[in-house]
KOLVO-914946 format. One record per residue (C-alpha): residue in one letter; x, y, z. Coordinates in steps of 0.25 Angstrom, whole numbers, always signed. Layout:
BEGIN
  code      X      Y      Z
     a      X      Y      Z
...
END
This chain:
BEGIN
  code      X      Y      Z
     x    +89    -81   +178
     x    +99    -80   +189
     x   +115    -83   +184
     x   +115    -95   +192
     x   +102   -102   +185
     x   +107    -98   +171
     x   +121   -103   +173
     x   +113   -118   +178
     x   +104   -117   +166
     x   +118   -116   +157
     x   +124   -128   +166
     x   +113   -134   +163
     x   +113   -132   +148
     x   +128   -135   +147
     x   +123   -149   +154
     x   +114   -152   +146
     x   +121   -150   +132
     x   +132   -159   +139
     x   +121   -170   +140
     x   +116   -168   +127
     x   +132   -171   +121
     x   +133   -182   +130
     x   +119   -188   +126
     x   +121   -187   +112
     x   +136   -191   +111
     x   +132   -205   +121
     x   +120   -207   +112
     x   +111   -205   +124
     x    +98   -200   +120
     x    +92   -201   +134
     x   +101   -190   +138
     x   +101   -181   +127
     x    +86   -181   +126
     x    +86   -177   +143
     x    +92   -164   +139
     x    +83   -161   +127
     x    +70   -152   +129
     x    +59   -161   +126
     x    +55   -152   +114
     x    +69   -151   +109
     x    +73   -148    +96
     x    +87   -152    +91
     x    +91   -147    +77
     x   +104   -156    +73
     x   +101   -151    +58
     x   +115   -150    +50
     x   +123   -154    +62
     x   +134   -162    +55
     x   +134   -151    +44
     x   +147   -145    +42
     x   +145   -130    +40
     x   +156   -129    +30
     x   +154   -140    +22
     x   +140   -142    +22
     x   +141   -156    +23
     x   +132   -163    +32
     x   +139   -175    +39
     x   +128   -181    +46
     x   +115   -177    +39
     x   +107   -187    +47
     x   +110   -177    +60
     x   +101   -168    +53
     x    +89   -169    +63
     x    +80   -160    +71
     x    +76   -168    +84
     x    +63   -161    +91
     x    +60   -166   +105
     x    +68   -173   +114
     x    +63   -186   +111
     x    +69   -186    +97
     x    +82   -187   +102
     x    +86   -202    +96
     x    +90   -213   +106
     x   +101   -215    +97
     x   +112   -206    +88
     x   +104   -212    +76
     x   +103   -204    +65
     x   +119   -204    +64
     x   +121   -218    +70
     x   +124   -227    +81
     x   +139   -227    +78
     x   +143   -213    +78
     x   +149   -206    +91
     x   +147   -191    +93
     x   +155   -184   +102
     x   +150   -169   +106
     x   +157   -158   +112
     x   +150   -146   +116
     x   +157   -132   +122
     x   +155   -117   +123
     x   +140   -117   +126
     x   +133   -104   +126
     x   +121   -104   +134
     x   +110    -93   +136
     x   +101    -96   +146
     x    +89    -87   +142
     x    +79    -91   +152
     x    +77   -102   +164
     x    +70   -111   +153
     x    +77   -106   +140
     x    +92   -107   +134
     x   +100   -109   +124
     x   +115   -112   +120
     x   +125   -115   +109
     x   +136   -125   +111
     x   +149   -127   +103
     x   +151   -141   +100
     x   +160   -151    +94
     x   +154   -165    +90
     x   +161   -177    +84
     x   +153   -188    +78
     x   +162   -201    +77
     x   +156   -211    +64
     x   +159   -225    +61
     x   +170   -229    +51
     x   +162   -231    +37
     x   +154   -218    +36
     x   +157   -205    +28
     x   +166   -199    +40
     x   +171   -205    +54
     x   +169   -192    +62
     x   +163   -180    +62
     x   +167   -167    +70
     x   +160   -155    +72
     x   +158   -142    +78
     x   +146   -133    +81
     x   +137   -125    +90
     x   +123   -131    +96
     x   +113   -121    +96
     x   +102   -123   +108
     x    +91   -119   +116
     x    +87   -126   +130
     x    +75   -125   +138
     x    +71   -128   +152
     x    +59   -132   +156
     x    +61   -135   +170
     x    +68   -148   +169
     x    +83   -143   +165
     x    +88   -137   +153
     x    +86   -145   +140
     x    +90   -145   +125
     x    +79   -137   +117
     x    +85   -133   +104
     x    +99   -138    +98
     x   +105   -133    +84
     x   +119   -137    +79
     x   +127   -127    +73
     x   +139   -134    +65
     x   +152   -127    +62
     x   +161   -136    +58
     x   +160   -153    +54
     x   +173   -161    +51
     x   +171   -175    +47
     x   +182   -186    +47
END
């Protein structure tokens, strides 16, 4: 693979991840599904667990989605009145071939919950560990797993 092809693949994957976060934050299920591989595996177990205290602040988020069509139409299971804001940076993307790549993304996410719950805001930091595939129809997210570094609630 020549350098131009490799750099184009990296940029395509960066755009894919931007669409993922925008789709999640806007509740746009169609946008998220558009970047997922048909047989993707999205592992969100422990995604809201603080590794320091061991407290799982949103146990309903501990799910593994298998397949593009399992992406929910709404923000269930965490609730329709939750606002999320994701910011990703420092992508470490390795293009292994014309059809396979892997990446690690640093991220900060914020969950704003309606008043009356156990907390109103969760802020977390961590890394997404991902793989991507290209079967001729563009790069798609194949697998994801979140490594949580810290969680704060207020």
